[in-house]
mmJSON file of the N, C-alpha and C atoms, coordinates in Angstrom:
{"data_MODEL":{"atom_site":{
"group_PDB":["ATOM","ATOM","ATOM","ATOM","ATOM","ATOM","ATOM","ATOM","ATOM","ATOM","ATOM","ATOM","ATOM","ATOM","ATOM","ATOM","ATOM","ATOM","ATOM","ATOM","ATOM","ATOM","ATOM","ATOM","ATOM","ATOM","ATOM","ATOM","ATOM","ATOM","ATOM","ATOM","ATOM","ATOM","ATOM","ATOM","ATOM","ATOM","ATOM","ATOM","ATOM","ATOM","ATOM","ATOM","ATOM","ATOM","ATOM","ATOM","ATOM","ATOM","ATOM","ATOM","ATOM","ATOM","ATOM","ATOM","ATOM","ATOM","ATOM","ATOM","ATOM","ATOM","ATOM","ATOM","ATOM","ATOM","ATOM","ATOM","ATOM","ATOM","ATOM","ATOM","ATOM","ATOM","ATOM","ATOM","ATOM","ATOM","ATOM","ATOM","ATOM","ATOM","ATOM","ATOM","ATOM","ATOM","ATOM","ATOM","ATOM","ATOM","ATOM","ATOM","ATOM","ATOM","ATOM","ATOM","ATOM","ATOM","ATOM","ATOM","ATOM","ATOM","ATOM","ATOM","ATOM","ATOM","ATOM","ATOM","ATOM","ATOM","ATOM","ATOM","ATOM","ATOM","ATOM","ATOM","ATOM","ATOM","ATOM","ATOM","ATOM","ATOM","ATOM","ATOM","ATOM","ATOM","ATOM","ATOM","ATOM","ATOM","ATOM","ATOM","ATOM","ATOM","ATOM","ATOM","ATOM","ATOM","ATOM","ATOM","ATOM"],
"id":[1,2,3,4,5,6,7,8,9,10,11,12,13,14,15,16,17,18,19,20,21,22,23,24,25,26,27,28,29,30,31,32,33,34,35,36,37,38,39,40,41,42,43,44,45,46,47,48,49,50,51,52,53,54,55,56,57,58,59,60,61,62,63,64,65,66,67,68,69,70,71,72,73,74,75,76,77,78,79,80,81,82,83,84,85,86,87,88,89,90,91,92,93,94,95,96,97,98,99,100,101,102,103,104,105,106,107,108,109,110,111,112,113,114,115,116,117,118,119,120,121,122,123,124,125,126,127,128,129,130,131,132,133,134,135,136,137,138,139,140,141],
"type_symbol":["N","C","C","N","C","C","N","C","C","N","C","C","N","C","C","N","C","C","N","C","C","N","C","C","N","C","C","N","C","C","N","C","C","N","C","C","N","C","C","N","C","C","N","C","C","N","C","C","N","C","C","N","C","C","N","C","C","N","C","C","N","C","C","N","C","C","N","C","C","N","C","C","N","C","C","N","C","C","N","C","C","N","C","C","N","C","C","N","C","C","N","C","C","N","C","C","N","C","C","N","C","C","N","C","C","N","C","C","N","C","C","N","C","C","N","C","C","N","C","C","N","C","C","N","C","C","N","C","C","N","C","C","N","C","C","N","C","C","N","C","C"],
"label_atom_id":["N","CA","C","N","CA","C","N","CA","C","N","CA","C","N","CA","C","N","CA","C","N","CA","C","N","CA","C","N","CA","C","N","CA","C","N","CA","C","N","CA","C","N","CA","C","N","CA","C","N","CA","C","N","CA","C","N","CA","C","N","CA","C","N","CA","C","N","CA","C","N","CA","C","N","CA","C","N","CA","C","N","CA","C","N","CA","C","N","CA","C","N","CA","C","N","CA","C","N","CA","C","N","CA","C","N","CA","C","N","CA","C","N","CA","C","N","CA","C","N","CA","C","N","CA","C","N","CA","C","N","CA","C","N","CA","C","N","CA","C","N","CA","C","N","CA","C","N","CA","C","N","CA","C","N","CA","C","N","CA","C","N","CA","C"],
"label_alt_id":[null,null,null,null,null,null,null,null,null,null,null,null,null,null,null,null,null,null,null,null,null,null,null,null,null,null,null,null,null,null,null,null,null,null,null,null,null,null,null,null,null,null,null,null,null,null,null,null,null,null,null,null,null,null,null,null,null,null,null,null,null,null,null,null,null,null,null,null,null,null,null,null,null,null,null,null,null,null,null,null,null,null,null,null,null,null,null,null,null,null,null,null,null,null,null,null,null,null,null,null,null,null,null,null,null,null,null,null,null,null,null,null,null,null,null,null,null,null,null,null,null,null,null,null,null,null,null,null,null,null,null,null,null,null,null,null,null,null,null,null,null],
"label_comp_id":["MET","MET","MET","LYS","LYS","LYS","ILE","ILE","ILE","ARG","ARG","ARG","THR","THR","THR","GLU","GLU","GLU","LEU","LEU","LEU","VAL","VAL","VAL","SER","SER","SER","THR","THR","THR","GLY","GLY","GLY","GLY","GLY","GLY","ASN","ASN","ASN","THR","THR","THR","ALA","ALA","ALA","GLY","GLY","GLY","PHE","PHE","PHE","ARG","ARG","ARG","ILE","ILE","ILE","PRO","PRO","PRO","ASP","ASP","ASP","GLU","GLU","GLU","ALA","ALA","ALA","VAL","VAL","VAL","GLU","GLU","GLU","ALA","ALA","ALA","LEU","LEU","LEU","GLY","GLY","GLY","GLY","GLY","GLY","GLY","GLY","GLY","LYS","LYS","LYS","ARG","ARG","ARG","PRO","PRO","PRO","LYS","LYS","LYS","VAL","VAL","VAL","ALA","ALA","ALA","VAL","VAL","VAL","THR","THR","THR","VAL","VAL","VAL","LEU","LEU","LEU","ASN","ASN","ASN","ALA","ALA","ALA","GLU","GLU","GLU","ARG","ARG","ARG","PRO","PRO","PRO","GLU","GLU","GLU","PRO","PRO","PRO"],
"label_asym_id":["A","A","A","A","A","A","A","A","A","A","A","A","A","A","A","A","A","A","A","A","A","A","A","A","A","A","A","A","A","A","A","A","A","A","A","A","A","A","A","A","A","A","A","A","A","A","A","A","A","A","A","A","A","A","A","A","A","A","A","A","A","A","A","A","A","A","A","A","A","A","A","A","A","A","A","A","A","A","A","A","A","A","A","A","A","A","A","A","A","A","A","A","A","A","A","A","A","A","A","A","A","A","A","A","A","A","A","A","A","A","A","A","A","A","A","A","A","A","A","A","A","A","A","A","A","A","A","A","A","A","A","A","A","A","A","A","A","A","A","A","A"],
"label_entity_id":["1","1","1","1","1","1","1","1","1","1","1","1","1","1","1","1","1","1","1","1","1","1","1","1","1","1","1","1","1","1","1","1","1","1","1","1","1","1","1","1","1","1","1","1","1","1","1","1","1","1","1","1","1","1","1","1","1","1","1","1","1","1","1","1","1","1","1","1","1","1","1","1","1","1","1","1","1","1","1","1","1","1","1","1","1","1","1","1","1","1","1","1","1","1","1","1","1","1","1","1","1","1","1","1","1","1","1","1","1","1","1","1","1","1","1","1","1","1","1","1","1","1","1","1","1","1","1","1","1","1","1","1","1","1","1","1","1","1","1","1","1"],
"label_seq_id":[1,1,1,2,2,2,3,3,3,4,4,4,5,5,5,6,6,6,7,7,7,8,8,8,9,9,9,10,10,10,11,11,11,12,12,12,13,13,13,14,14,14,15,15,15,16,16,16,17,17,17,18,18,18,19,19,19,20,20,20,21,21,21,22,22,22,23,23,23,24,24,24,25,25,25,26,26,26,27,27,27,28,28,28,29,29,29,30,30,30,31,31,31,32,32,32,33,33,33,34,34,34,35,35,35,36,36,36,37,37,37,38,38,38,39,39,39,40,40,40,41,41,41,42,42,42,43,43,43,44,44,44,45,45,45,46,46,46,47,47,47],
"pdbx_PDB_ins_code":[null,null,null,null,null,null,null,null,null,null,null,null,null,null,null,null,null,null,null,null,null,null,null,null,null,null,null,null,null,null,null,null,null,null,null,null,null,null,null,null,null,null,null,null,null,null,null,null,null,null,null,null,null,null,null,null,null,null,null,null,null,null,null,null,null,null,null,null,null,null,null,null,null,null,null,null,null,null,null,null,null,null,null,null,null,null,null,null,null,null,null,null,null,null,null,null,null,null,null,null,null,null,null,null,null,null,null,null,null,null,null,null,null,null,null,null,null,null,null,null,null,null,null,null,null,null,null,null,null,null,null,null,null,null,null,null,null,null,null,null,null],
"Cartn_x":[-30.752,-30.568,-29.074,-28.834,-27.532,-27.246,-26.146,-25.645,-24.29,-23.804,-22.437,-21.853,-20.697,-20.035,-18.545,-17.803,-16.35,-15.821,-14.652,-13.926,-13.312,-13.482,-12.965,-12.035,-10.803,-9.83,-10.383,-10.35,-10.737,-9.568,-8.392,-7.196,-6.351,-5.177,-4.252,-4.377,-4.601,-4.647,-6.131,-7.071,-8.524,-9.225,-10.203,-11.029,-12.465,-13.357,-14.802,-15.617,-16.852,-17.739,-18.728,-18.924,-19.992,-21.285,-22.272,-23.522,-24.579,-25.383,-26.459,-27.442,-27.893,-28.916,-30.041,-30.583,-31.785,-31.528,-30.355,-29.916,-29.829,-29.257,-29.147,-30.528,-31.465,-32.795,-33.538,-33.284,-33.993,-33.542,-32.289,-31.73,-32.287,-32.672,-33.173,-31.942,-32.21,-31.092,-30.348,-30.939,-30.334,-29.181,-28.204,-27.155,-26.082,-26.048,-24.984,-25.605,-26.347,-27.005,-25.917,-26.077,-25.234,-25.27,-24.128,-24.074,-22.962,-23.02,-21.962,-21.504,-20.22,-19.709,-19.14,-19.161,-18.466,-17.497,-16.274,-15.209,-14.524,-14.578,-14.034,-14.563,-15.828,-16.557,-16.197,-15.579,-15.368,-16.118,-17.119,-17.989,-17.327,-17.467,-16.952,-18.057,-18.504,-19.56,-18.86,-19.796,-19.284,-18.728,-17.679,-17.178,-17.982],
"Cartn_y":[-38.209,-39.319,-39.636,-41.01,-41.585,-42.389,-42.221,-43.028,-43.411,-44.466,-44.918,-44.933,-44.266,-44.144,-44.221,-44.198,-44.235,-43.014,-42.627,-41.488,-41.925,-41.074,-41.435,-40.555,-40.986,-40.083,-39.505,-38.171,-37.58,-37.022,-37.396,-37.005,-35.937,-35.959,-35.002,-35.086,-33.976,-33.986,-33.798,-34.189,-33.978,-35.3,-35.301,-36.368,-36.007,-36.902,-36.518,-37.804,-37.624,-38.665,-38.758,-40.04,-40.217,-40.543,-39.576,-39.655,-40.132,-41.112,-41.476,-40.524,-40.363,-39.257,-39.207,-40.353,-40.467,-39.708,-39.906,-39.209,-37.692,-37.206,-35.771,-35.189,-35.857,-35.399,-35.311,-36.335,-36.325,-35.264,-34.854,-33.773,-32.289,-32.189,-30.864,-29.988,-28.803,-27.822,-27.887,-28.561,-28.58,-29.623,-29.395,-30.333,-30.39,-29.21,-29.131,-28.797,-29.759,-29.365,-29.354,-28.601,-28.471,-29.815,-30.347,-31.618,-31.551,-32.481,-32.618,-34.088,-34.442,-35.741,-36.189,-37.452,-37.931,-39.005,-38.782,-39.731,-40.121,-41.472,-42.04,-41.284,-41.051,-40.443,-38.981,-38.304,-36.831,-36.161,-35.379,-34.666,-33.453,-33.195,-32.07,-31.466,-30.204,-29.59,-29.123,-28.977,-28.444,-27.062,-26.665,-25.256,-24.223],
"Cartn_z":[285.068,284.083,284.177,284.117,284.075,282.89,282.229,281.178,281.419,280.824,280.913,279.565,279.416,278.087,278.279,277.256,277.295,276.672,277.159,276.608,275.285,274.209,272.91,272.375,271.905,271.415,270.092,269.891,268.661,267.785,268.171,267.388,268.136,268.009,268.619,270.181,270.839,272.241,272.732,271.901,272.238,272.417,273.235,273.444,273.75,273.652,273.998,274.362,274.766,275.009,273.956,273.453,272.391,273.148,272.958,273.679,272.734,272.939,272.096,271.816,270.625,270.186,271.111,271.442,272.345,273.676,274.219,275.483,275.355,274.177,273.946,273.807,273.134,272.992,274.277,275.139,276.398,277.396,277.139,278.035,277.623,276.332,275.944,275.653,275.353,275.199,273.828,272.833,271.55,271.436,270.538,270.267,271.371,272.159,273.169,274.539,275.122,276.459,277.536,278.562,279.649,280.463,280.838,281.508,282.612,283.48,284.449,284.308,284.459,284.416,285.776,286.071,287.146,286.748,287.075,286.763,287.976,288.345,289.521,290.766,290.777,291.926,292.141,291.14,291.232,290.15,290.543,289.671,289.068,287.868,287.193,286.256,286.556,285.688,284.369,283.365,282.023,282.3,281.645,281.828,281.145],
"occupancy":[1.0,1.0,1.0,1.0,1.0,1.0,1.0,1.0,1.0,1.0,1.0,1.0,1.0,1.0,1.0,1.0,1.0,1.0,1.0,1.0,1.0,1.0,1.0,1.0,1.0,1.0,1.0,1.0,1.0,1.0,1.0,1.0,1.0,1.0,1.0,1.0,1.0,1.0,1.0,1.0,1.0,1.0,1.0,1.0,1.0,1.0,1.0,1.0,1.0,1.0,1.0,1.0,1.0,1.0,1.0,1.0,1.0,1.0,1.0,1.0,1.0,1.0,1.0,1.0,1.0,1.0,1.0,1.0,1.0,1.0,1.0,1.0,1.0,1.0,1.0,1.0,1.0,1.0,1.0,1.0,1.0,1.0,1.0,1.0,1.0,1.0,1.0,1.0,1.0,1.0,1.0,1.0,1.0,1.0,1.0,1.0,1.0,1.0,1.0,1.0,1.0,1.0,1.0,1.0,1.0,1.0,1.0,1.0,1.0,1.0,1.0,1.0,1.0,1.0,1.0,1.0,1.0,1.0,1.0,1.0,1.0,1.0,1.0,1.0,1.0,1.0,1.0,1.0,1.0,1.0,1.0,1.0,1.0,1.0,1.0,1.0,1.0,1.0,1.0,1.0,1.0],
"B_iso_or_equiv":[0.0,0.0,0.0,0.0,0.0,0.0,0.0,0.0,0.0,0.0,0.0,0.0,0.0,0.0,0.0,0.0,0.0,0.0,0.0,0.0,0.0,0.0,0.0,0.0,0.0,0.0,0.0,0.0,0.0,0.0,0.0,0.0,0.0,0.0,0.0,0.0,0.0,0.0,0.0,0.0,0.0,0.0,0.0,0.0,0.0,0.0,0.0,0.0,0.0,0.0,0.0,0.0,0.0,0.0,0.0,0.0,0.0,0.0,0.0,0.0,0.0,0.0,0.0,0.0,0.0,0.0,0.0,0.0,0.0,0.0,0.0,0.0,0.0,0.0,0.0,0.0,0.0,0.0,0.0,0.0,0.0,0.0,0.0,0.0,0.0,0.0,0.0,0.0,0.0,0.0,0.0,0.0,0.0,0.0,0.0,0.0,0.0,0.0,0.0,0.0,0.0,0.0,0.0,0.0,0.0,0.0,0.0,0.0,0.0,0.0,0.0,0.0,0.0,0.0,0.0,0.0,0.0,0.0,0.0,0.0,0.0,0.0,0.0,0.0,0.0,0.0,0.0,0.0,0.0,0.0,0.0,0.0,0.0,0.0,0.0,0.0,0.0,0.0,0.0,0.0,0.0],
"pdbx_formal_charge":[null,null,null,null,null,null,null,null,null,null,null,null,null,null,null,null,null,null,null,null,null,null,null,null,null,null,null,null,null,null,null,null,null,null,null,null,null,null,null,null,null,null,null,null,null,null,null,null,null,null,null,null,null,null,null,null,null,null,null,null,null,null,null,null,null,null,null,null,null,null,null,null,null,null,null,null,null,null,null,null,null,null,null,null,null,null,null,null,null,null,null,null,null,null,null,null,null,null,null,null,null,null,null,null,null,null,null,null,null,null,null,null,null,null,null,null,null,null,null,null,null,null,null,null,null,null,null,null,null,null,null,null,null,null,null,null,null,null,null,null,null],
"auth_seq_id":[1,1,1,2,2,2,3,3,3,4,4,4,5,5,5,6,6,6,7,7,7,8,8,8,9,9,9,10,10,10,11,11,11,12,12,12,13,13,13,14,14,14,15,15,15,16,16,16,17,17,17,18,18,18,19,19,19,20,20,20,21,21,21,22,22,22,23,23,23,24,24,24,25,25,25,26,26,26,27,27,27,28,28,28,29,29,29,30,30,30,31,31,31,32,32,32,33,33,33,34,34,34,35,35,35,36,36,36,37,37,37,38,38,38,39,39,39,40,40,40,41,41,41,42,42,42,43,43,43,44,44,44,45,45,45,46,46,46,47,47,47],
"auth_comp_id":["MET","MET","MET","LYS","LYS","LYS","ILE","ILE","ILE","ARG","ARG","ARG","THR","THR","THR","GLU","GLU","GLU","LEU","LEU","LEU","VAL","VAL","VAL","SER","SER","SER","THR","THR","THR","GLY","GLY","GLY","GLY","GLY","GLY","ASN","ASN","ASN","THR","THR","THR","ALA","ALA","ALA","GLY","GLY","GLY","PHE","PHE","PHE","ARG","ARG","ARG","ILE","ILE","ILE","PRO","PRO","PRO","ASP","ASP","ASP","GLU","GLU","GLU","ALA","ALA","ALA","VAL","VAL","VAL","GLU","GLU","GLU","ALA","ALA","ALA","LEU","LEU","LEU","GLY","GLY","GLY","GLY","GLY","GLY","GLY","GLY","GLY","LYS","LYS","LYS","ARG","ARG","ARG","PRO","PRO","PRO","LYS","LYS","LYS","VAL","VAL","VAL","ALA","ALA","ALA","VAL","VAL","VAL","THR","THR","THR","VAL","VAL","VAL","LEU","LEU","LEU","ASN","ASN","ASN","ALA","ALA","ALA","GLU","GLU","GLU","ARG","ARG","ARG","PRO","PRO","PRO","GLU","GLU","GLU","PRO","PRO","PRO"],
"auth_asym_id":["A","A","A","A","A","A","A","A","A","A","A","A","A","A","A","A","A","A","A","A","A","A","A","A","A","A","A","A","A","A","A","A","A","A","A","A","A","A","A","A","A","A","A","A","A","A","A","A","A","A","A","A","A","A","A","A","A","A","A","A","A","A","A","A","A","A","A","A","A","A","A","A","A","A","A","A","A","A","A","A","A","A","A","A","A","A","A","A","A","A","A","A","A","A","A","A","A","A","A","A","A","A","A","A","A","A","A","A","A","A","A","A","A","A","A","A","A","A","A","A","A","A","A","A","A","A","A","A","A","A","A","A","A","A","A","A","A","A","A","A","A"],
"auth_atom_id":["N","CA","C","N","CA","C","N","CA","C","N","CA","C","N","CA","C","N","CA","C","N","CA","C","N","CA","C","N","CA","C","N","CA","C","N","CA","C","N","CA","C","N","CA","C","N","CA","C","N","CA","C","N","CA","C","N","CA","C","N","CA","C","N","CA","C","N","CA","C","N","CA","C","N","CA","C","N","CA","C","N","CA","C","N","CA","C","N","CA","C","N","CA","C","N","CA","C","N","CA","C","N","CA","C","N","CA","C","N","CA","C","N","CA","C","N","CA","C","N","CA","C","N","CA","C","N","CA","C","N","CA","C","N","CA","C","N","CA","C","N","CA","C","N","CA","C","N","CA","C","N","CA","C","N","CA","C","N","CA","C","N","CA","C"],
"pdbx_PDB_model_num":[1,1,1,1,1,1,1,1,1,1,1,1,1,1,1,1,1,1,1,1,1,1,1,1,1,1,1,1,1,1,1,1,1,1,1,1,1,1,1,1,1,1,1,1,1,1,1,1,1,1,1,1,1,1,1,1,1,1,1,1,1,1,1,1,1,1,1,1,1,1,1,1,1,1,1,1,1,1,1,1,1,1,1,1,1,1,1,1,1,1,1,1,1,1,1,1,1,1,1,1,1,1,1,1,1,1,1,1,1,1,1,1,1,1,1,1,1,1,1,1,1,1,1,1,1,1,1,1,1,1,1,1,1,1,1,1,1,1,1,1,1]
}}}
């Protein structure tokens, strides 16, 4: 699955990606499914 989203400042030194509920449900794994992101062609797995 591919989605396109933007990095959102959540205050202080933190940020996150806002993921549509439909995409989270499609991934399975509850509210915090394991994901990998690609930024400028560099893939980073979830820690």
